[in-house]
Structures are given as structure tokens and as C-alpha cells.
C-alpha positions in Angstrom: -0.1 -0.1 -0.1 1.4 3.5 -0.9 0.4 6.7 0.9 -0.2 10.3 -0.1 -0.1 13.1 1.5 -3.4 14.7 3.3 -3.5 18.6 1.8 -1.2 20.6 3.0 -1.5 19.2 6.9 1.5 16.9 6.2 0.0 14.2 7.2 0.7 10.7 5.5 -2.3 8.2 4.7 -2.7 4.9 3.0 -3.8 5.6 -0.5 -7.0 3.5 0.1 -9.6 4.5 2.5 -11.4 1.4 4.5 -15.3 3.0 4.5 -17.3 1.4 7.0 -20.9 2.2 6.1 -21.6 -1.5 5.8 -20.7 -2.0 9.4 -23.7 -3.1 11.3 -26.1 -3.3 8.2 -24.4 -5.4 5.9 -21.8 -7.0 8.1 -22.1 -8.0 11.7 -19.3 -6.8 14.1 -17.4 -10.4 14.0 -16.7 -9.3 10.0 -16.0 -6.0 10.5 -13.7 -6.9 12.7 -11.9 -9.2 10.2 -11.9 -6.5 7.6 -10.2 -4.3 9.5 -7.8 -6.3 10.4 -7.2 -7.9 6.8 -7.0 -3.7 5.8 -4.6 -2.8 8.4 -2.4 -6.1 7.6 -2.1 -4.4 3.9 -0.8 -1.1 5.5 -4.2 0.6 5.0 -4.5 3.2 8.0 -6.6 5.8 6.9 -10.7 4.8 8.2 -13.9 7.0 7.1 -17.2 6.9 9.1 -20.1 8.9 10.0 -22.5 9.9 12.9 -25.3 8.7 10.8 -24.6 5.4 9.8 -26.9 2.6 11.0 -27.9 5.1 12.9 -24.6 5.9 15.5 -24.3 1.9 15.1 -21.0 1.8 13.0 -19.6 3.8 15.2 -20.2 1.8 18.2 -19.1 -1.2 16.5 -15.8 0.9 15.8 -15.5 1.8 19.3 -15.0 -1.6 20.0 -13.1 -3.0 17.2 -11.1 -0.4 17.8 -9.2 -1.3 21.3 -5.7 -1.7 20.5 -5.3 -0.2 17.2 -6.2 3.5 17.5 -2.8 5.0 17.6 -2.6 3.2 14.1 -5.1 4.8 12.3 -6.3 8.1 11.3 -9.6 8.0 12.1 -12.4 10.4 10.3 -15.8 10.6 11.0 -18.7 13.4 10.4 -21.2 15.8 12.0 -25.0 15.5 10.3 -28.0 16.7 10.4 -27.2 20.3 11.2 -24.3 22.7 10.5 -25.4 25.2 13.6 -22.8 25.3 15.9 -24.4 24.0 19.3 -25.1 20.9 17.0 -21.3 20.8 15.9 -20.2 20.8 19.1 -22.7 18.1 20.5 -22.3 16.0 17.9 -18.4 15.4 18.3 -19.1 14.8 21.7 -21.3 11.9 20.7 -19.0 10.3 17.9 -16.3 10.4 20.5 -18.5 8.1 23.0 -19.8 5.3 20.2 -15.9 5.1 19.3 -14.8 5.2 22.7 -12.3 8.2 21.9 -10.5 11.2 23.1 -10.4 12.5 20.0 -10.6 11.9 15.9 -8.3 13.0 13.2 -10.6 14.5 10.9 -14.0 15.8 11.4 -16.3 16.6 8.3 -19.4 18.8 8.0 -21.1 15.9 6.1 -23.8 18.1 3.6 -23.8 21.9 3.3 -27.4 23.3 3.8 -29.8 25.5 3.1 -29.6 28.7 5.0 -26.4 27.6 6.9 -24.3 30.5 9.0 -20.7 29.5 7.7 -18.9 32.1 10.1 -21.4 30.4 12.9 -20.0 26.9 11.5 -16.3 27.5 10.9 -16.1 29.2 14.7 -17.3 26.0 16.2 -15.2 23.9 14.1 -11.9 25.6 15.4 -13.5 24.7 19.0 -13.5 21.5 18.6 -9.9 22.1 17.2 -9.1 23.9 20.0 -10.7 21.8 22.6 -8.1 18.5 20.9 -11.7 16.3 20.1 -9.9 16.9 16.1 -6.9 17.1 14.7 -8.2 18.6 11.2 -11.9 19.6 10.1 -13.2 19.3 6.7 -16.3 19.1 4.9 -17.7 16.6 2.4 -20.4 17.7 -0.9 -19.1 21.1 -1.0 -19.0 23.0 -3.9 -15.5 24.7 -4.5 -17.2 28.2 -4.1 -18.4 27.3 -0.8 -15.2 25.7 0.2 -13.3 28.9 -0.4 -15.8 30.8 1.1 -15.4 28.8 4.5 -11.6 29.2 4.3 -11.6 32.9 3.5 -13.3 33.5 6.9 -10.9 30.9 8.7 -7.6 33.0 7.8 -9.5 36.6 8.5 -10.3 35.1 11.9 -7.1 33.2 12.2 -9.5 30.0 13.0 -8.8 26.1 11.8 -9.5 25.8 7.8 -11.0 22.8 6.2 -8.5 20.7 4.5 -10.5 18.1 3.1 -13.4 18.0 0.9 -15.2 14.3 0.6 -17.0 13.8 -2.9 -18.4 11.3 -5.2 -16.3 10.5 -7.6 -16.2 7.7 -10.2 -16.2 7.0 -14.4 -19.9 8.5 -14.4 -20.2 10.9 -11.8 -17.5 13.2 -13.1 -18.7 16.7 -11.8 -15.9 17.3 -9.4 -13.5 17.4 -12.2 -15.3 20.7 -13.1 -13.4 23.4 -10.1 -13.6 20.8 -7.4 -10.5 19.3 -8.5 -8.6 21.7 -9.6 -9.2 24.0 -6.8 -7.8 21.1 -4.6 -4.5 20.7 -6.5 -4.3 24.7 -6.5 -4.8 25.2 -3.2 -3.5 21.6 -1.1 -6.9 20.5 -0.4 -7.6 16.4 0.5 -10.1 14.8 -1.9 -11.2 12.2 -0.6 -13.8 10.3 -2.9 -16.8 8.0 -2.4 -18.8 5.9 -4.6 -15.9 4.8 -6.7 -18.1 1.6 -7.8 -21.2 3.8 -8.7 -23.1 1.3 -6.2 -21.6 -2.0 -8.0 -22.7 -1.1 -11.5 -18.6 -0.5 -12.4 -17.6 -3.9 -10.6 -19.9 -6.0 -12.9 -22.2 -6.7 -10.5 -25.1 -5.8 -13.4 -25.4 -6.9 -16.6 -26.9 -4.4 -19.6 -30.6 -5.7 -20.5 -30.1 -8.7 -17.7 -32.5 -9.2 -14.9 -31.8 -7.0 -11.5 -31.5 -9.4 -9.1 -34.6 -8.9 -6.2 -32.1 -9.0 -3.2 -29.7 -6.4 -5.0 -29.3 -2.6 -4.2 -30.6 -2.0 -7.8 -33.8 -3.5 -7.6 -34.6 -0.5 -4.8 -32.3 2.3 -6.2 -33.6 3.4 -9.9 -30.7 5.4 -10.5 -29.1 1.9 -11.2 -31.3 0.7 -14.2 -30.8 4.1 -15.4 -27.1 3.8 -15.4 -26.9 0.3 -16.9 -29.7 1.3 -19.8 -27.7 4.8 -20.3 -23.9 3.3 -20.2 -24.8 -0.2 -21.4 -22.6 -0.1 -24.0 -19.6 1.3 -22.2 -20.0 -0.7 -19.6 -19.5 -3.7 -22.0 -16.1 -2.0 -23.7 -15.0 -1.5 -19.8 -15.7 -5.1 -18.8 -13.6 -6.3 -21.8 -10.9 -3.8 -21.0 -10.5 -5.7 -17.2 -10.7 -9.0 -18.8 -8.3 -8.5 -21.2 -5.6 -7.5 -18.4 -6.9 -10.0 -15.9 -8.8 -7.1 -13.6 -11.8 -7.5 -11.7 -14.2 -4.7 -13.4 -13.6 -3.1 -9.7 -10.0 -3.2 -9.6 -9.7 -1.4 -12.7 -12.9 1.5 -11.9 -10.9 2.2 -8.4 -7.6 2.4 -10.3 -9.0 4.6 -12.6 -10.3 6.8 -9.6 -6.9 6.8 -8.2 -4.9 8.2 -11.0 -6.9 11.2 -11.4 -4.9 14.4 -10.0 -6.4 16.0 -7.2 -7.9 12.5 -5.5 -5.8 12.0 -2.3 -7.2 8.6 -1.9 -11.0 6.4 -3.2 -13.2 5.5 0.1 -13.3 1.7 -0.6 -16.3 0.3 1.3 -16.7 -3.4 1.5 -19.3 -5.7 3.5 -17.2 -9.0 3.5 -13.6 -9.6 3.8 -13.1 -11.7 0.3 -14.7 -8.3 -1.0 -11.9 -6.0 0.3 -9.4 -8.6 -0.4 -10.5 -8.3 -4.0 -10.5 -4.6 -3.8 -7.2 -4.1 -2.2 -5.9 -5.4 -6.2 -6.6 -2.3 -7.2 -4.0 -0.5 -5.3 -1.2 -2.4 -7.3 -2.9 -1.8 -10.6 -0.5 1.2 -12.4 -2.5 2.8 -15.6 -0.9 4.9 -18.0 -1.9 8.4 -18.8 -3.2 6.9 -22.2 -5.4 4.3 -20.6 -6.4 6.7 -18.4 -8.3 8.6 -21.1 -9.2 5.2 -23.3 -11.5 4.2 -20.1 -13.0 7.4 -19.7 -13.7 8.0 -23.3 -15.9 4.9 -22.9 -18.5 6.4 -21.1 -19.0 10.1 -22.7 -19.7 11.0 -18.9 -17.4 14.3 -18.8 -19.7 17.4 -17.6 -20.7 19.3 -20.7 -21.6 23.1 -20.9 -22.3 25.1 -23.5 -21.1 28.9 -22.0 -19.4 30.2 -25.6 -15.3 30.4 -26.3 -12.9 28.6 -24.0 -14.7 28.8 -20.5 -15.9 26.0 -20.2 -12.6 24.3 -20.8 -10.7 26.7 -18.2 -13.3 25.5 -15.3 -11.6 22.1 -15.7 -8.1 23.7 -16.3 -5.2 22.0 -13.8 -2.3 24.4 -15.5 -3.7 28.2 -14.8 -1.5 28.0 -11.4 1.8 27.2 -10.9 1.6 25.1 -8.0 
């Protein structure tokens, strides 16, 4: 397992971040423990969770299975439900209690909300850092302008800045290529990416035109059959590309995300140790720039804008600032 620097913090984290959303949902505590042990044996030191996962049960499971392992891990959790200052301060206390920890390494605002008060939010996050309950703070699902706005407040007030943005990214959901990733490269913002397999669509789990199993996520999430219909030809070519290189499609999909400029670490969430063992192979895959672009072009999923001139290109440009 290789390591990456987490933005401007100087912290070294594994290029794979272990997602724990399935702990307490699709895998019990025993299997969760095995998953964590296997990930750590492979060199993973980066683990992501949230207050909202399994209504707090995920953090409770982690509280038990992290014992004796805490100092070897960089632990991330999130505040959910609100961006109000009082809730931010209360939420970290509840997360620490459930995980039986004195502090986490990174504490994220989970989603922006309508009518949020950024000054109040940033002050509360700074209070959490000053209290020693987290070492760093960040956000999830923030557009580039909002992250920049919040960090301008932090700089003005001498408060802790947002050092990380956690966002969805995969071969089909590519919206962060517009401004979010270029901002990350220019300003040293860490980017962790969730949904690298698009709920199994990029893992060869579903075949285009085939009946979706009733016990799968695709039977209840209407986005999955829509993606299969829209990108069926691309998926066929992608799966063939993986097979020709003796790779599982999931490994290729994760390797593609990992190759993207600005991405610090894909978040890989699993529900079994066997699934994790297969996913770990993605971090031994090295793509050339040409292979990366060939794969991207299979799906025609880049964000398209009719803006005239070169403005759309400039919104995606990584080379406008010398960093």
C-alpha cells in the first residue's frame, strides 16, 4: 500500500481509505473486525465513518474493534443533520462517546444545508480543534466556491481551515472535475472520493439488459437501471478492457479514480473480507495516462457545458496556477 499526503497537513495516509458504512448493516461486528484487520495488514491506516451510518451503530462497532489499534489509524467521522454551531459541538462528543475515543483525526461537515451560517459553523469547528477533540476539520459534498468562502472566513479569523473535501467520483459521476479538483490541486485541499464503483454498476455486478436480482441494491434504487441503460455499451467495453488485463472490473474502476489528479484516496466500502481482498488489488494497478483517457472516453460522461469560447475548458483546467 502506497501513501499520500493529506492536502497541506503533512499527514501521511494510505491511498485507500476504508469505508465503514456497511458495518452494522450488511456485515456484523465479527466480520467488521476481520475487515479492519485485513485492511490494516495490507497497510491501510485511513478509516472513514459517520454519525449517521446505521443510526450510530457503525461508530459503536468501531468503538469496540478499534481497541488496541487506534494509534495506528487516521480516523475520520462526520457531523450530520445540521451545520449549527451547538450541534457541531454536541455531535463530536456523541461520536467520541460511541467510538470510545478521546479524539478523531479529521471531523467533516457531512453536507451543506440551505441557510447555513458559515461564520458560526467555522467558529464551532475551530472550537472542536482547540478542545483537542479533532486534529483537523473538513467538509463533504461542498462546491468549490463554498469551501473557498469558508476558508476565507477561517483565514480572516485565525481559525482552523477546512483541509479536506469528501465527494462522489467515478467514471460516470464526474462533476467534481469542474472546479473542485482543480481547486484542490491549486490550494492543497485533500480529496477523498466515495462511490468509486457506482453502487456496483462499475464492479460487473449488473449486466446491461439482464434482470436485476431482487435482493440487490439495484432492485430498489432507480438510478441503477437508468445508468445500466444509458451506459450499457460503455460498461461492456469497460468489462472487456478489464478482462483483457486479468483485472476485476472493480479493481480497474478504483485504479482509474486513484489515477485522477487531485484525488488523495478513494474510499472503498465493503461488506465482507473477501470483497476487501479483491478491492485491495486495485492499489497494485498502475494506469498510463493514455489508458486512463481511453477508459474515460468509454462512457462519454464528462460534464458538458454550452458556455461559448473556452470558458468550459478553463473551469476544468489544472494548469492555470503554478503549484
